[in-house]
C-alpha positions in Angstrom: 108.8 37.7 97.7 112.0 36.1 96.6 115.6 36.5 97.9 116.3 38.5 94.8 113.8 41.3 95.6 115.2 44.7 94.7 116.7 46.5 97.7 115.1 49.6 99.0 116.8 52.0 101.4 114.5 53.3 104.1 117.2 54.9 106.1 116.5 58.4 107.4 118.7 61.1 108.9 117.0 61.0 112.3 118.6 64.2 113.5 117.4 66.2 110.5 113.9 64.6 110.6 113.6 65.4 114.3 114.5 69.0 113.6 112.0 69.3 110.7 109.1 67.6 112.6 109.7 69.6 115.8 109.6 72.8 113.7 106.5 71.6 112.0 104.6 70.8 115.2 105.6 74.2 116.8 104.9 76.3 113.7 101.6 74.7 112.7 100.1 74.7 116.2 101.3 78.3 116.7 99.9 79.3 113.3 96.5 78.2 114.5 96.7 80.3 117.6 97.7 77.6 120.1 100.8 76.8 122.2 100.1 73.3 123.4 99.5 69.8 122.0 97.4 66.8 123.1 98.5 63.2 122.2 96.6 59.9 122.7 99.1 57.7 124.4 98.7 54.0 123.6 102.1 52.8 124.7 102.9 52.0 121.0 105.8 53.2 118.9 103.7 55.8 117.0 102.1 57.7 119.9 105.4 57.5 121.8 107.4 59.1 119.0 104.8 61.8 118.6 104.8 62.6 122.3 108.6 62.8 122.4 108.5 65.1 119.4 105.8 67.3 120.8 107.6 67.5 124.2 110.8 68.5 122.3 108.9 71.1 120.3 106.9 72.7 123.1 108.5 71.5 126.4 106.9 68.7 128.3 104.5 70.8 130.4 102.8 72.0 127.2 102.0 68.4 126.1 99.1 66.5 127.5 99.3 62.7 127.3 95.9 61.1 127.4 95.5 57.4 128.1 92.1 55.8 127.2 92.1 52.1 128.1 89.2 49.7 127.3 88.6 46.7 129.5 90.5 44.4 127.2 93.6 46.8 127.0 96.7 44.9 128.1 98.7 45.6 131.1 101.7 46.1 128.8 99.8 48.9 127.0 99.3 50.7 130.3 102.8 50.1 131.5 104.4 51.3 128.3 102.3 54.5 128.1 103.3 55.2 131.7 107.0 54.7 130.8 106.7 57.6 128.3 104.9 59.8 130.8 107.5 59.1 133.4 110.4 59.6 131.0 109.2 62.9 129.7 107.3 64.3 132.7 104.3 65.3 130.6 101.0 66.0 132.4 98.5 63.3 131.9 94.9 62.3 132.3 93.5 58.8 132.3 90.0 58.4 130.7 88.8 54.8 130.6 86.2 54.2 127.8 84.7 50.9 128.9 81.4 52.2 130.3 80.4 54.2 127.3 81.5 51.6 124.8 79.7 48.8 126.6 76.6 50.9 127.1 76.4 51.3 123.3 77.0 47.7 122.4 74.3 46.5 124.8 72.0 47.4 121.9 74.1 45.4 119.5 75.3 42.2 121.2 76.2 40.5 117.9 78.5 43.3 116.8 81.8 42.1 115.3 85.3 42.7 116.7 85.9 45.3 113.9 82.8 47.3 114.9 84.0 47.3 118.5 87.5 48.4 117.4 86.2 51.2 115.3 83.9 52.4 118.0 86.8 52.5 120.5 88.9 54.4 118.0 86.2 57.0 117.5 85.4 57.3 121.2 89.1 57.9 121.9 89.2 60.7 119.4 86.1 62.4 120.9 87.9 62.2 124.2 91.1 63.7 122.7 89.2 66.6 121.1 87.4 67.3 124.4 90.7 67.2 126.3 92.2 69.5 123.7 89.5 72.1 124.4 90.1 71.8 128.2 93.9 72.0 127.7 93.6 74.8 125.1 95.6 72.7 122.6 95.5 70.9 119.3 95.4 67.2 118.8 98.7 65.8 117.3 98.0 62.7 115.1 99.8 59.4 115.4 99.0 57.7 112.1 102.1 56.8 110.0 102.4 56.6 106.2 102.2 52.8 106.1 98.9 52.8 107.9 97.5 55.7 106.0 98.3 54.2 102.6 97.0 50.8 103.6 93.9 52.2 105.2 94.9 50.5 108.4 93.1 52.8 110.7 89.6 54.2 111.6 88.3 57.1 109.6 87.5 59.9 112.1 89.1 57.8 114.7 92.8 57.2 115.1 93.4 58.7 111.6 91.9 62.1 112.7 94.0 65.0 114.1 94.7 68.7 113.7 98.3 68.2 112.8 100.2 65.0 112.0 104.0 65.0 112.3 104.5 61.3 111.3 102.1 60.9 108.4 105.0 60.9 105.8 107.1 58.4 107.7 106.8 54.7 107.0 106.5 52.4 110.0 110.0 51.0 109.7 111.4 54.5 109.6 109.7 55.4 112.9 111.8 52.8 114.7 114.9 54.7 113.6 113.4 58.0 114.8 112.4 56.4 118.1 115.9 55.2 118.7 117.3 58.6 118.2 114.7 60.3 120.4 115.3 57.9 123.2 111.9 56.1 123.2 112.2 53.3 125.8 113.7 50.1 124.3 110.8 48.0 125.6 108.4 50.0 123.3 110.7 49.8 120.3 111.1 46.1 120.6 107.5 44.9 121.2 105.3 43.6 118.4 103.2 46.3 116.8 99.6 46.1 118.0 96.6 48.4 118.2 95.5 46.4 121.2 92.1 46.2 119.5 91.4 42.9 121.2 93.2 40.2 123.2 96.1 38.8 121.1 95.6 41.2 118.2 98.7 42.3 116.3 99.0 44.7 113.3 101.0 42.3 111.1 98.9 39.3 112.0 95.8 41.2 110.9 97.4 42.6 107.8 98.9 39.3 106.7 102.4 40.7 106.1 105.2 42.5 107.9 105.8 46.3 107.8 109.3 45.6 106.6 107.9 43.8 103.6 105.2 46.2 102.7 107.2 49.4 103.3 109.7 48.3 100.7 106.9 47.7 98.3 105.1 51.0 99.1 108.2 53.1 98.6 108.5 51.7 95.0 104.8 51.7 94.3 103.9 55.1 95.7 107.1 57.2 96.1 108.8 56.0 93.0 105.7 55.2 91.0 106.8 51.8 89.7 104.3 49.9 87.7 103.0 46.4 88.4 105.3 44.8 85.9 108.3 46.6 87.3 107.4 45.6 90.9 107.0 41.9 89.9 110.2 42.1 87.9 111.9 43.5 91.0 111.1 40.3 92.9 107.8 41.0 94.6 105.1 38.3 94.4 102.3 39.3 92.0 99.6 38.5 94.6 101.3 40.6 97.2 101.6 43.5 94.8 97.9 43.2 93.7 96.7 43.0 97.3 98.6 46.0 98.5 97.7 48.0 95.4 94.0 47.2 96.1 94.3 48.3 99.7 95.9 51.6 98.7 93.1 52.2 96.1 90.2 51.1 98.1 91.1 53.2 101.2 91.8 56.5 99.4 88.6 57.9 100.8 90.1 57.7 104.3 93.0 60.0 103.2 91.0 62.9 101.9 88.2 65.3 102.9 84.7 64.2 102.2 83.9 64.3 98.4 81.7 67.4 97.8 79.2 67.7 94.9 80.5 70.5 92.7 77.9 73.3 92.1 80.0 76.5 92.1 83.2 77.8 90.5 85.1 77.4 93.7 84.2 74.2 95.5 85.9 73.6 98.9 88.8 71.1 98.6 88.4 71.0 94.8 89.2 74.5 93.6 89.4 76.4 97.0 92.1 74.3 98.6 94.6 76.5 100.3 96.6 74.5 102.8 96.5 77.4 105.2 96.6 81.2 105.6 93.9 82.1 103.0 93.3 85.8 102.9 96.6 86.8 104.6 
């Protein structure tokens, strides 16, 4: 990108957004017949924001924070997750996943880091859904709009949930919301990382910063600018093409499984009520 890149305002009204999202969490979980939420706490900005929102929507005693470290999880991850637990006073359970992950990969010793990361993400989600049954709650998702558009997440892993309060907020907007909610400064200031392996960072893996890509995504997705307009606005053509390819290629992660159509009312094709069918 050049210095003349078009300016994009990602500012949010944090007070209003907090009110909307707390009502969303409360209403959608109640609508399904539950009064509690479960959140997988990683010590990152996303899960911290969701835990703060859920505690505000339901009161802390009705929100279960689940920590699920793997053997390579950093001490900072554990420390920051504990900060959120201590700050809010939410009940918590610690479920290490090392034994089950390592038992599986004994059969596949040459597995890549990505396979390990995806397996960990899916194992954590199975833990969350089991804990949600024990706590009589629904799983609150922690996947933001930037990640969902770029496909930066694991299908049926960290991208899975019953309700997702932050799925329409870009990563850079989450920092504004985190500041308003009082998420600990240490969490807000650290480098974004899924802690997938030692030294891993989101932006290092993606090859660009969230600040850069969020400006592009707002124009590309929300405002529907075409390629020529984006390049004319100062974005590098290769950057535009790469991000557009990621959004296109990962669309399958953002929707229900594609169902072969045989009837007049195929689920998720014609029969796609968001909720409350038959009432």
